[in-house]
N, C-alpha and C positions, 0 to 999 in steps of 0.2 A: 447665372443664379445671383439673386440679390444677397446683400450682406445679411447674415443670420445673427439675430440678437439671442443671447443665451436665454434658455427657458427658465421660467420661475419654477423652482423645484419644490413641489408640494410636500414631498416626503421629508424634507428637512425639518419642517415644523409640525407636520401632521402625518407621521409614519403609519398611522392606523387608517388613513384615507385610502380606499381602494377603488373608488369611482370618481371621475372628474370630467369636466368639459374643457376643450382647448381648441385652438385654431392652428392649422398647418401653416408653418412659416417658410418651409423650404423642403425640397425633395431632391435626391440625387441617386443616380444609378450606382450601386456598389459593385455588382459583378453579374456574370451570366453563368448559371449552373444548369448543365444539361439542356442548354438552349433556352432556358427561362431566365428572365431578368430578376435580380434581387435589388430591392430599393431600400433607401434609408430616408426616414421622415423626421423632420424637426418640428417641434411644437412651441407655442408661446408659453405654455405651462405644462408640466408633466408630473405624474406621480410614479412613473416608471423609474426604478433605480438602475443606473448603469453599473457594469462591473467595475469595482473599485475597492481598494483597501482590503483585499482578501474575500470580499463578499460578491457572489455572482449576481448577474442581472435579473430583473423581474421579467416575467412573461405575462401575456394577456392579449387583449384585443382593443382595437380602435374601431368605433362604429360611426360611419357617416350616413346621414339620412338625407335623401333627396327631397325636393319640394313635393314630389308625387307621393311621398311617404315611404318609398322603397328604401331599404337600408342595406349597407354593404359592411360586412364584418372583415376587418383587416387584422389577421393574426400577427402578433409581435413575437418574433422568435429570438431576438437578441437586442440588447440595449448597450450602447457604448458612448463614452465621452471623448471628444476629440481634444487636441492640444489647446484649442481656443476656449474650451469649457462648454461647448455645445453638446447637448444630449441627442443622439441619433437612434431612432427606433427602426430596426430591421424588419422587412416584410417582403412578401412576394407580390403584393397588390399596391400599386401606386395611388396616391391621393394628390389632388391639385392644391397648390398654394391657396390659402384663403378658406379652405374647406373647414367647416366646424365639425368637430368629432366629439364623441363621448368615449372616454377611456375606462377600461375595466381591468384591474390587476388580478392575476391568478392568486386567489386568496391563500390556498394551502402553501404555495411556494413562498409567498411573502412572509407569512407568519412563521414558517419554518426558519427562514433566514433571520428573522428578528430574534427568535429564540436562541439560535446558535450564536449570533453575533453578540447579543447581550450576555449570554452565558460565558463567552470568551472574555469579555471585559471583566466580568466578575472573577473568573478563575485566574486570569493573568494578574489581576490586582492582588489577590490573596497570595499567590505564589511569590510575587515580588515583595509584598509586605512581610510575610512570615518566614520566607526561606531565601530571600535575595536572588530569586531565579527570575530573570528579566525576559519577557517575551520579545523576540526579535523578528518573528514573522507569524502570520496567521493565514490559514487556508480553510475556507468553508467548502467542502466537497459535496457531492451528490448524496453520499451515504454517511460520511464521517467528517468531523472537523479536526484540525490539528493546530497546535502552536509549537514553535521551536523556541526552546529556552536556553539561555546561556547563564552560567553561574556555577555554583557548587553542585556536585552530584546529589541527586535527590533519592532518598530511600522510598521503598514502597509505603512505609508507615507515614512518611511526610506527604506523599501524594494522596493517600487516603484521608489524611487529616485535612488537606486543602479541599478535597471533594466534600467532606462532611461540613466544613465551614461554609462552602459555597451553598450547599443545600439548606443550611440553617438560615443564611441570609435570604435565600429564595423564599423560604417559608415566611419570613418576616414581612414580605410584600413591601419592601422599600421602594419609593418612587424613583424613577429615572427622569431627570430633568434635562432640558435643552436650553442652552443660552449661548450668546455670542460675545466674543471679546476681540479686540484688535490684536494684530500680530505682536505689537509691543507689549500689550497686557499678557499675552500668552507666554512670551519670552520671560517676563517677570515672574509669572506663575511657575515656570519651569525652574528658574533660579531658586525660588522659595521651596521647591519640592512639592508644589501643589499640582503639578502636571507631569505625567510620566514621560511624555515625548512631544515634540513639536512637529506639526505637519509640514511637508515641503511646499508651502504656499504662503503668499502674503495676503494682506487685507483682512477681511472679517473671518474669524476662526470659530467654527461650531464646536461647542463643548458638550459632552455627554457626562453627566455626573450621577453617581450612586452615593448618596450622602454618607460621609464617614468611611467610605470604602474606596471609591475610585473617581478620579477626574481625568477625562481623556478627550483629546481633540479627535473628532471622528465625524465623517460625513455619512455613515451608514444608517440603516433603519433599525430602530430598537423598540423594545416593549415599553409599556407605560409603568409597570412595576416589576420587581424581581419575581413576584409570584407567577407572572406570565411566562417566565423562562421555562417553568416546569422542572422536573427532576434533572439533575446533571449527573452523568455517568461516565467515568473514565473507562477507556477501552484498550489502552496499551501504550507502550513506550518503545522507542528505538533510537539508536545513535545516528545522527545525520550531520556530517561535516563538523564534528566536534561538539555539536549541541544535542540536547535531548528533545526529541520530537514526541509530544504527548497527544494522544488521540482521545477525543471525547465526543459525546452526543448530549443534546439537551431536549427537553420537552417531549413531543410526540416521537421523536427519533429514539429517545431513551426508553420510552415505554415499549416501542416496537422491538428494540434490542433486548430488553429484559424478557419480553414474551417469547422471542425467538430463542434466547438462551434457555428459558424454562422448557420449551418444547424439546430442544436438543437433550437437556438433562433427562426428561421423561423417556425419550427414545433410548438413551444410553442406559438408564435404569432398567428399562424393559429388556434390553439385550443382555444385561448382566443379572437379570432376575433379582434385583435388589431395590431398596428405596433410594430416592435421589440423594438423601443425606449420607448414604453408605457407598456412593460411587467411588470416592477416592480410596477408601479402604479396600473395596473390591478390586480396583485397578492395581493397587500395591500388592495384593495377594496374587493376582494373575502374573504380575511382573516377577515376583519371587518364584512362582512355579515355573515360569518360562525360563528364568535363569538356570534353575535346576535342570530342566529338560535340555537346555542347550549344552550344559556341562556334560550331562549323560550322553547326549548325542555325539559330542566331541570325543568322549572316551570310547564310545562304540566304533566311531570312524577310525580312531587310532588303532584299535584292535583289528578291525577289518583290513585296514591298510597293511598292517604288519603281516597278517595271514596271507593277503594277496601278494605282498612283496616276496614272501618266502616261496610261494607257489611259482611265481614268475621266474625267480632266480634259479629254481631247481631245474628248469628246462632251458636256461640261457647259457651262453658261452661268453661271459664277461660283460656283455652289453644287453640291455633290455629295451626293445622298441614295442610300445603297446598303445593301442587306441581303446579308450574307455567306452563303456556302454552309455546310452543317452541319459541315464539317471545319475551320472556322476559329473560333477562340475569341475571348473578350473582349480578351485581350492583343493579338491580331492586329488586332482592330478599332481599338484605340488606336494601334497602330503605323501602320496604313493612314491613319487620320485625320490623324496627325502628318505623314506623308509628303505628303499632299494639300495641306495649307496651307503647308508649308515648302519643298516642292520643285516645286510647280506654281503656276499662276495662280489656283487655286481659293481663293475668299474664305472659304467656310464648307463644312465637311464634316460630314455626319451619317451615322455607320456603325452598323449593328446586327448583333450576333452572337447566334444562338439557342443556348442551353445549358441542358439539363435543364428544359425548359418555361419558361425565363426569357429575356426579350429584354433583352440587355445593350446599352445605347445609349451612344455616344460622340459628343460634339459638340465640334468644334474650329474655330477661326477665326484669320485673320491678325490681328496686333495692331491694336487700334482699330476693328475691324469689328463686333465683337459681344462682349458680356459673357457668355461661355458658362456660367459657374458660375451666375449669377443666372437666365439664360434657362432652362436645363435644370431647375434646382431648382424654379422656379415651375411649369413644366409637369408635373413629377413630383408636386408637391404636389396638383395638381388631381385626380390619380388615386390619392391616398393612398399614394404611394411616396416614397422618399428618394433623394437623390443630390446631386452638387455637384462643385465643383472650382475652378479658377482662371478668370480672364477669357478665357484662350486655349484652355483645354481642360477639359471636365467629363464625368462619366460617371454612369450610374445604371442601374437595372433595373426592369422591370415584368413581370408574367405575360405569356406570349405573346399571350393573347387581348386584351391592352390595348396591344399594340405599335402598331397602327394608330391608336388614339385618341391615343397620345403623339405620333405624327408629325403628326396633324392639329392638335393643340394647338400644336406648335412652328412649323408652317408660317407662321402669322401673324407670328412674330417673326423669321423668317429673311429676310435681304436678297434 
């Protein structure tokens, strides 16, 4: 393969250009997938953006037209830049070197990426300026974008203030300008506080500027004015490796998110038979009622367990071994065992509850009668199971088919 000269990148100066003509300068086989070849094509000029700086690649087609007038559409499924700075366009259809092609960028994807990336520049600049929260990484995902922030902890009020300021600047339709400086000029700008960070490259540096707001070295695609970003909407935060990860969406994504949120609110309001504005109050009322019902249920179970413990103890001779019906769970088994040894003359209680093909066993004893933790753990170990607890109460579980074997193993240790 002949030496490849780096392509003229149309998107650097004309990010709004979505159609172009070019000539194939090189082709190479990338891989074979399910017996089919995957190729990479280099062009003398391209408007396709390669994955870089947190922004994903463009997609689209290259169209080659033969002298006969027949055309071949070559779908571009990935675009990447190699270490030498060449842009490679991935496709399943090869084109010969020297072929003249027309390129067409997938419009919706490109414009979406422009909105998210420009929105990130604006949001990061505001958070840095107003709250000393510096962006250390940016990721533009398929559905949501994130920035990782280092610096002081940010309150919800501060984040909402930043979002409001971003939307104010968006509405002002400030122009985004592109210019170039030398690496030396860029370093000087960084020293003067005019540039937030320096790119890891030498030579000519591309600068994206929002007047009075942000000056940033960036090779990505951006909108012409802040108004084209569209609405900016914060979607959440989380802690990641000591930094704050802030999720957001811009433009059409923000509109889609708001519409989806509203639909969900309508559905929730319908289920609660209330207005959307009353959902929070309705949920709080339900939570209060649920807490009261849970307390009432717990009191009833306490009473039921006491009555059942008295009944079981009346027919037992020191020890109670009992398997619960299917409507009783492991928590009730623990409650019943506790009631037996604390409220009756029962010395040892062994209660089993069956749940999802598992036999949940609880062993309880009056103080000094039996070391429940050691006894149950030893029996479980003989069956390859685990469990344990204190001297006065222990629990564990085995498959249902081993429940009888566990009981037989324990019998020798029970008083």
